[in-house]
C-alpha positions as CSV (number, residue, x, y, z in Angstrom):
1,M,25.8,5.6,-22.4
2,I,25.4,7.1,-19.2
3,N,24.5,4.8,-16.3
4,R,21.6,6.5,-14.5
5,V,21.2,5.6,-10.8
6,K,18.1,6.3,-8.9
7,K,18.4,9.2,-6.4
8,E,17.2,6.7,-3.5
9,E,20.4,4.5,-4.2
10,T,22.8,7.4,-4.0
11,D,21.2,9.8,-1.2
12,P,21.5,8.0,2.4
13,A,18.6,10.1,3.5
14,M,16.2,8.6,1.0
15,S,17.1,5.1,1.9
16,N,15.2,5.0,5.1
17,V,12.0,6.6,3.4
18,K,9.0,4.2,3.8
19,R,6.8,3.8,0.8
20,L,3.3,2.7,0.4
21,Y,2.6,0.0,-2.3
22,R,-0.1,-2.4,-2.9
23,S,1.2,-6.0,-2.2
24,R,1.8,-8.2,-5.0
25,Y,1.8,-11.4,-3.2
26,E,-0.6,-11.0,0.0
27,K,-3.4,-9.6,-1.9
28,K,-7.0,-11.0,-1.9
29,L,-8.5,-8.3,-4.2
30,G,-6.3,-5.4,-5.2
31,G,-3.6,-5.7,-2.4
32,V,-4.6,-2.4,-0.9
33,C,-5.0,-3.6,2.6
34,A,-1.8,-5.7,2.6
35,G,0.1,-3.0,1.6
36,L,-1.3,-0.7,4.4
37,A,-0.7,-3.4,6.9
38,K,2.9,-3.5,5.6
39,Y,3.4,0.2,5.7
40,F,2.0,0.6,9.2
41,E,3.7,-2.8,10.4
42,I,0.4,-4.2,11.7
43,D,-1.3,-7.4,10.9
44,V,-3.1,-7.6,7.6
45,S,-6.2,-9.3,9.0
46,L,-6.7,-6.3,11.3
47,V,-6.7,-3.8,8.3
48,R,-9.1,-6.1,6.3
49,L,-11.6,-6.2,9.3
50,L,-11.5,-2.4,9.7
51,W,-12.0,-1.9,6.0
52,I,-15.0,-4.2,6.1
53,L,-16.5,-2.2,9.0
54,L,-16.0,1.0,7.1
55,A,-17.8,-0.5,4.2
56,V,-20.8,-2.0,6.2
57,V,-21.2,1.0,8.5
58,Y,-20.5,4.0,6.5
59,G,-20.6,2.6,3.0
60,S,-17.8,4.6,2.1
61,G,-15.2,1.7,2.4
62,I,-15.9,0.4,-1.0
63,L,-15.4,3.7,-2.7
64,A,-12.3,4.4,-0.7
65,Y,-10.9,1.0,-1.6
66,I,-11.2,1.5,-5.2
67,I,-9.8,4.8,-5.2
68,A,-6.8,3.5,-3.2
69,W,-6.6,0.6,-5.7
70,V,-6.2,3.0,-8.6
71,I,-3.8,5.5,-6.7
72,I,-1.4,3.3,-4.9
73,P,1.3,1.6,-7.1
74,E,2.0,-2.0,-7.0
75,E,5.2,-3.0,-5.3
76,P,8.2,-3.4,-7.6
């Protein structure tokens, strides 16, 4: 059998690429806020507060969260 290695493991340029994932362990609902916080290296509480603010003020935060939950993959 041929041993297949991911491109990320062989290409040094790809090893420093940040990937956006939903958190598997720090989640309250879907892990979207925790994943965004990890990606942008900020506190997860700040992301959650901003998301709640968007949901209350504009009403689009809930729909955006559901879309992000579907689109963003869960961390491996």
